[in-house]
C-alpha positions as CSV (number, residue, x, y, z in Angstrom):
1,X,-42.1,-24.6,-69.9
2,X,-44.6,-22.4,-71.9
3,X,-43.0,-19.8,-74.1
4,X,-44.6,-16.9,-72.2
5,X,-43.3,-18.1,-68.9
6,X,-39.8,-18.7,-70.3
7,X,-39.9,-15.2,-71.9
8,X,-40.7,-13.6,-68.5
9,X,-38.0,-15.6,-66.8
10,X,-35.4,-14.7,-69.5
11,X,-36.3,-11.0,-69.2
12,X,-35.8,-11.0,-65.4
13,X,-32.6,-13.2,-65.3
14,X,-30.6,-11.8,-68.2
15,X,-30.2,-8.3,-66.7
16,X,-28.7,-9.9,-63.6
17,X,-26.4,-12.1,-65.5
18,X,-25.3,-9.2,-67.8
19,X,-24.7,-7.0,-64.7
20,X,-22.6,-9.8,-63.2
21,X,-20.4,-10.1,-66.2
22,X,-20.0,-6.3,-66.4
23,X,-19.0,-6.1,-62.8
24,X,-16.4,-8.9,-63.3
25,X,-14.9,-7.1,-66.3
26,X,-15.0,-3.8,-64.5
27,X,-13.1,-5.3,-61.5
28,X,-10.8,-7.6,-63.5
29,X,-7.6,-5.5,-63.4
30,X,-7.7,-5.3,-59.6
31,X,-8.7,-8.9,-59.2
32,X,-5.8,-10.0,-61.3
33,X,-3.4,-8.3,-58.8
34,X,-4.9,-9.7,-55.7
35,X,-6.7,-13.0,-56.6
36,X,-5.0,-14.3,-59.8
37,X,-6.1,-17.9,-60.7
38,X,-8.8,-17.9,-58.0
39,X,-12.5,-18.0,-58.6
40,X,-15.0,-15.1,-57.9
41,X,-18.8,-15.0,-57.8
42,X,-21.0,-12.1,-58.7
43,X,-24.8,-11.6,-58.2
44,X,-25.4,-8.5,-60.4
45,X,-23.1,-5.8,-59.2
46,X,-22.4,-7.5,-55.9
47,X,-19.2,-9.5,-55.5
48,X,-20.2,-12.5,-53.4
49,X,-16.7,-13.9,-52.6
50,X,-13.6,-15.8,-53.7
51,X,-12.6,-19.5,-53.5
52,X,-9.9,-21.8,-54.7
53,X,-12.5,-23.8,-56.7
54,X,-15.5,-23.1,-58.9
55,X,-17.4,-25.9,-57.1
56,X,-17.0,-24.2,-53.7
57,X,-18.4,-20.9,-55.0
58,X,-21.4,-22.6,-56.6
59,X,-22.1,-24.4,-53.3
60,X,-21.9,-21.1,-51.4
61,X,-24.2,-19.3,-53.8
62,X,-26.7,-22.1,-53.7
63,X,-26.5,-22.2,-49.9
64,X,-27.4,-18.5,-49.9
65,X,-30.6,-19.3,-51.7
66,X,-29.6,-18.1,-55.1
67,X,-30.7,-20.1,-58.2
68,X,-28.0,-21.2,-60.5
69,X,-29.3,-18.7,-63.1
70,X,-28.9,-15.7,-60.7
71,X,-25.1,-15.6,-60.3
72,X,-21.9,-15.9,-62.3
73,X,-18.7,-17.7,-61.2
74,X,-15.6,-16.7,-63.2
75,X,-12.0,-17.7,-63.1
76,X,-9.7,-14.7,-62.4
77,X,-7.5,-14.8,-65.5
78,X,-6.9,-12.3,-68.3
79,X,-9.6,-12.4,-70.9
80,X,-8.7,-13.7,-74.3
81,X,-9.9,-11.5,-77.2
82,X,-12.6,-14.0,-78.2
83,X,-13.8,-14.2,-74.6
84,X,-14.7,-10.6,-74.3
85,X,-18.4,-10.1,-73.7
86,X,-20.1,-7.7,-76.0
87,X,-23.1,-5.9,-74.5
88,X,-25.8,-4.1,-76.4
89,X,-25.6,-0.3,-76.3
90,X,-27.6,1.1,-73.4
91,X,-30.7,2.8,-74.7
């Protein structure tokens, strides 16, 4: 893929992925109480659903027409210190 096309794609995808991770971290305390050790999918700020397996959520997101770089699937477990995602300061 030419660099210019990849750059455009990265600029449009990364905000969605960043928003997905931020939404997961924002919701994590509540998710731990109600869905511990399950899997959750996010598309930006939108929580898409829960499942017992990562594979089931990937399949559901793809069935909805999302590309694999448009959503995040996370295990609902406490974050370890080295797993915390650091986001750049909003400008």
